[in-house]
C-alpha positions as CSV (number, residue, x, y, z in Angstrom):
1,M,0.1,0.1,0.0
2,E,1.1,3.3,-0.6
3,Q,1.4,6.2,1.9
4,Q,0.2,9.6,0.6
5,G,0.1,12.3,3.6
6,G,-1.1,9.9,6.1
7,I,-4.0,8.5,4.2
8,I,-3.2,4.9,2.6
9,S,-4.4,5.7,-0.9
10,D,-5.7,2.1,-2.3
11,D,-8.3,1.6,0.2
12,L,-10.7,4.6,-0.1
13,I,-14.0,4.1,-1.0
14,D,-17.0,5.9,-1.6
15,E,-20.0,6.4,1.1
16,N,-22.1,4.0,-0.8
17,Q,-19.6,1.4,-0.4
18,A,-18.9,2.3,3.0
19,A,-22.3,2.0,4.1
20,E,-22.7,-1.8,2.4
21,M,-19.7,-2.8,4.5
22,L,-20.9,-1.3,7.6
23,G,-24.8,-2.4,7.0
24,I,-26.1,0.9,7.5
25,S,-27.8,3.7,5.4
26,P,-25.4,6.1,3.4
27,Q,-27.8,9.0,5.2
28,W,-26.6,7.6,8.4
29,L,-23.2,8.2,7.6
30,R,-24.0,11.3,6.3
31,C,-25.8,12.3,9.4
32,S,-22.6,11.4,11.4
33,R,-20.5,13.7,9.7
34,M,-22.7,16.3,11.3
35,Q,-20.3,16.6,14.1
36,N,-23.6,15.0,16.7
37,P,-21.6,13.5,19.3
38,S,-24.3,10.9,19.6
39,W,-24.1,9.6,16.0
40,A,-20.0,9.5,15.8
41,G,-19.4,7.8,13.1
42,P,-16.2,6.4,11.2
43,R,-13.6,8.6,10.2
44,Y,-13.4,9.9,6.7
45,V,-11.5,12.2,4.0
46,K,-12.9,15.1,2.7
47,V,-12.1,15.1,-0.9
48,S,-13.9,18.1,-1.9
49,K,-16.5,20.1,-0.9
50,R,-19.5,17.7,-1.7
51,H,-17.5,14.3,-1.8
52,V,-15.9,12.1,1.0
53,K,-14.4,8.9,0.9
54,Y,-13.7,6.5,3.5
55,S,-10.8,4.3,4.4
56,V,-11.4,0.5,4.4
57,R,-9.3,0.2,7.5
58,H,-10.7,2.9,9.5
59,L,-13.9,1.4,8.9
60,N,-12.8,-1.8,10.4
61,E,-11.1,0.4,13.2
62,F,-14.5,1.8,13.8
63,L,-16.4,-1.8,14.0
64,A,-13.7,-3.4,16.4
65,A,-14.3,-0.7,18.7
66,R,-17.9,-1.5,18.8
67,V,-17.5,-5.3,19.4
68,I,-19.3,-6.0,22.4
69,D,-18.4,-9.3,24.9
70,P,-21.6,-10.7,26.3
71,A,-19.4,-11.9,28.7
72,D,-18.5,-8.6,29.8
73,R,-21.6,-7.1,30.1
74,M,-23.0,-9.7,32.3
75,A,-20.0,-9.1,34.9
76,E,-21.1,-5.5,34.9
77,V,-24.9,-6.6,35.7
78,S,-23.4,-9.1,38.6
């Protein structure tokens, strides 16, 4: 992978592809970019005023940060 300015250039995908990868709607991603803390979405690259891209690596990190282990949740209840 070639790195340009801290961004991995060959793993950028568009909003629709990112939404499909995450199993959510493109609308959710748009809302998450409005800086509403309760809708904290994945990191993105603002390519232009109207276009954004998502790094596959950042999407995977976003998913990994949201993994919930049921055993951990049961320990919190006890």
